[in-house]
N, C-alpha and C positions, 0 to 999 in steps of 0.2 A: 737644643742646649742639652749637654750631657749632664753636667753637674755644677754646683756652685762651689767656689773656692772656700776652703775653711782656714782658720788661723794657723793650722799646722802646715799648710802648703808653703812652698817656696815662692813667695810673691814679692820679694825685694825689688827685682828688676821691673816688675809690673808697676809697683808704686812709684818707682823712679820715672818710668815712662809717663805715667799720669801727671806727675808734678812738673816734669819738663814741658809737657804740653800746656799746662796751666800758665807757664811763664811766657809762652810765645806772644799772646795778645798784648800784655803790657809792654814787652820789649818792642814789638812792632808799633804799638801806639806811640812809644817814646821817639822812635825813628820818624814817624809821621809828623809829630810835633816839630821835630828839628827841621824837616824839610819844608813844612808849610808855614812856619812862623814868619811873619813879616814884620811885626812890631818889635822894636828894640827895647827890651825890658831894662836895659842898663846894667846887665850882668855880663862882664867880659867873658867871652868864650862859651856862653851858655848854649847857643845854637850848635856850635861845633861839638860840645860835650854831649848833647842830645843825640846827634848824629853818630857819634862814636859809640854811645851806649846801644843805640839801635842796631848798628852794623856789626860791632864786635860782639854784642850780646847775642845776636841772632846766630852768628858763626859758632860761638861756644855752645849754645843750646843744640844746634844742629849736630855738632860732633858728639856731644854727650848723648843725644837721642840715638844716633847711629850706633854707638857702642851699646846702649841699653837694649835696643831692638835686636842687635846681634846676639847678645848674651841670653836674653829671654827666649828668642827663637831657637837658639842652640839647646837650651834647657828643655823647652817643650818638645823639641824633636827627639832628644835623647829619651825623655820620659815616655813619649808615645810608643817607642819601639816598633816592632814589626806590625802591631795591630792597630796603631793609631790612625784615625781618619783624617787628621790634619797634621801635616809635617811642614811647618814654615821653613823656608830657606834662609838661614842666617845672613849669608853674604847678600842675598837679593834684597832683604829688608833693610840692611845697612846702606846699601847703595841707593835705594829709593829714598832713604832719609837724607842722604847727602844731596840728592837732587831736589827734593821738595819735602822738607822735614815735617811740617804740621800734617800734611796729607798722609804721609807714610805712617805716622804715629796713629792717626785716627783710623786709617784702614786696618792697621794691625790690631788695635784694640777691638775694633768691631768683629773681626774674625775670631780673635781670642775669646771674646764674650760668648760668641755662638757655641764655642767648644767647652769653655770652663765656667762661664758665668762671671760676674763681677761682685766682689764683696761690697755689701751695703754698709753705710755708716749712719749718720745723723738723719732722723726722719723729718727734720724741719727745713731741709734745703728748698722745699717748695716756696717757703716765705721769701727766700732770696730771689727766686725766679719771679715771684709776684712783684717784689720791690723793683726788680729790673724792668719788668713790664710797665709798671706805673711810671718809673723814671723816664723811660723812652717816650711814653705818651705825653707826659708833662714837658719833656724836652722838645718834642715836635710841636706842641702847642705854643710854647715860648718862642720857638723859631718862627712859627707862622705869625704870631703877634709882632715879632721884631721886624719881619719883612713887610707886613701890611701897614703897620703904623710907623715904621722907620725909627724904632726905639734904639738909640746908640748903645752899644755894649751888650744888648740883650742876646743877640744872635751867638756870639762866641760863648757867652755864659751857658746858654741852652745846649749848645753842642758839647761843651766841656762837661756839663752836668750829666747828660745822658751818656756820653761816651765813656766817662770814667767808670760808671757802674757797669756798663755793658762790656768793656774790655777787661775789667778787673774781676767781676763776680759772675756774670751770667754763664760763661762756659763751664766754670767749676760747679755751679749750682745745678745746672741741668744734667751734667754728667753723674754727679753724686746722687741726685734724686731719682734719676731713671734706674740706677742700680737698686735703690731702695724699692722702687715700684715693682721691679722684676721679681722681688722676693715676696712682697706683700700682695700684689695684684693677682687676680685670677683671670680676668678677661683680656688683659693687655700687658705685654712684657716689652717695653721699649728697649732697644739696643743702646746702651750708654755711649758707645763709640760713635754710632750714627748721629745721636743728638749732640755729641760734642762737635762733630763735623758741621752740623747745621748751625750750631752756635758760632763756630769760627767763620762760616760763610756769611752769617748775618752781620758780622763786624764790618765786612766790606760792602754789604748791601743793607744799609740801615733799616729800610722799611720791612725787611724780612724778619728782624728781631721780634717786634711785637706779634707778628703772625706766628712764629715758632713758639714763642712763650705762651701766647693765648691758646693755641691749639693744644700745647702740652698740658697746660693747667686744666683745660676742659676734659681731655682724655684721662688725666690723673684723677679728676673728681669722680668720673664715671667708674673707673677701675677700683677705687678704694672706698667708695661710699657704702 
């Protein structure tokens, strides 16, 4: 890592990339609800509306992310000049985003962090990670009880409880907190982009979420004690 970004740097496109990536899990989650919902809640057009939000929202986020990646890569390439060690290709990053937006954004942020660092914010994001970890454990426990004792309605409640926190808060929290640890920790400097990618992956592989969160919190405690 060469240096950490300062408030005087041009970081608008980077912030936009981060926030667009934060929106992907909720939009994907809404789409999944629209696909998987079987019970009729009595609200006309609700399932179709959820599907539209998921599909249309994903398309809008993809196009916006492609533009943001192109703009930031172009700025970084121009700023690097002839002596820069990393010269991202704007059109290649934009095309990657059009093909697989969340992965393209995570990959770009990971490489950008290695070159410039990531500005840290609130020091208490680890509390949100801990809450996500606890919510997932509680959700898994409730789901197990629902299956073993055949408790009506408990299983979807457990899945919704754990899923809402995981989709909405966990990726943001682990990205922001890892940026803070990079500045404050001495023995460990987690790459925020990498952990954002792991958080995204854990949303499709639920058992991975408590493993990632637990490991991260353990390493964080060792690094900042």
